[in-house]
N, C-alpha and C positions, 0 to 999 in steps of 0.2 A: 572171741571170746565171749558169756552170755551165764545168766544164772537163772537156775531155774528152781525153784521154792531155796533152797540149800544147799543144793548142788551146784559146781561153776564146773562150767563146758569149755572145753577152748579147744578150736576144730584149725585143720588148713592141712596142705600139700607142701610137698618136701620136693621139691627134681635134685634126680643130683645121680652125676657120671659114675659106673661102674668100666672096674679096674679095667678094663678095655681099654677106656676112655673113648672110643663108638658108639657107646650104647648107653642114654637114657634114662634113666631109673624115674620116675611115676610113684611119690608115695602118701597115700592122704591117714587121715592123721582126725581120731574123737578122742580123747584123754576128757570124764570127769573124775571130780572131786568134791570132798566133802569143804564144807563151809572155813575147817581147819587146813586144806590142802593134800589130806589125803588120798588118797587113787582110791577109786570104787569099781569103776570101766572104763575099756577101752578097749576100747580096737584101730585098727594096723591093716590098711590095703596096702600094698609093694605090688602094683603094678597089673592092676585088679583081679586080682587074689588074694582074700582073704589070709591070717596068718596067722590071728588070734579068736578065741573065742570069748578075749577078757572076764576069764577064769583061777586066768594062769593054766591053760590050753594053750597049746600052740604046737601045728600044721605046717611040712613043707606044699610043696605042688601035687604030688599024688592024694595031698588028705590024709597021710601018715601020721599019727604022733611023734614032737622030737620031744624025744623024753631031757637032753639039754634044759631043754627049756621048762622042761614041766614050771610048776610053781611060781615067774615068774608077774608080778601082778602091778609091780614100782616101773616106770620106765626112765629109758633120759634117753632121750634123741638129739645126737647132741649141736644137729641141725635146727633148735629152734629150744626155747625159755627152759622150757619143763622137764 
């Protein structure tokens, strides 16, 4: 975790097994919050594929918008503290 001005930035990696239990997945994340811990920017890369632009727009592996996630900007990754 680091600070850049008033921003708090957390970066990390989560490695987990998928439903098949034989396929490991790699999730890299960067979370930027303001001084009050309000999420301002999010970047998640799963298996080296970007899924969000950090502005509430989410995309599948074909680059198509995932409308069910549109507007989702507050995140909860169960494997980490954020």
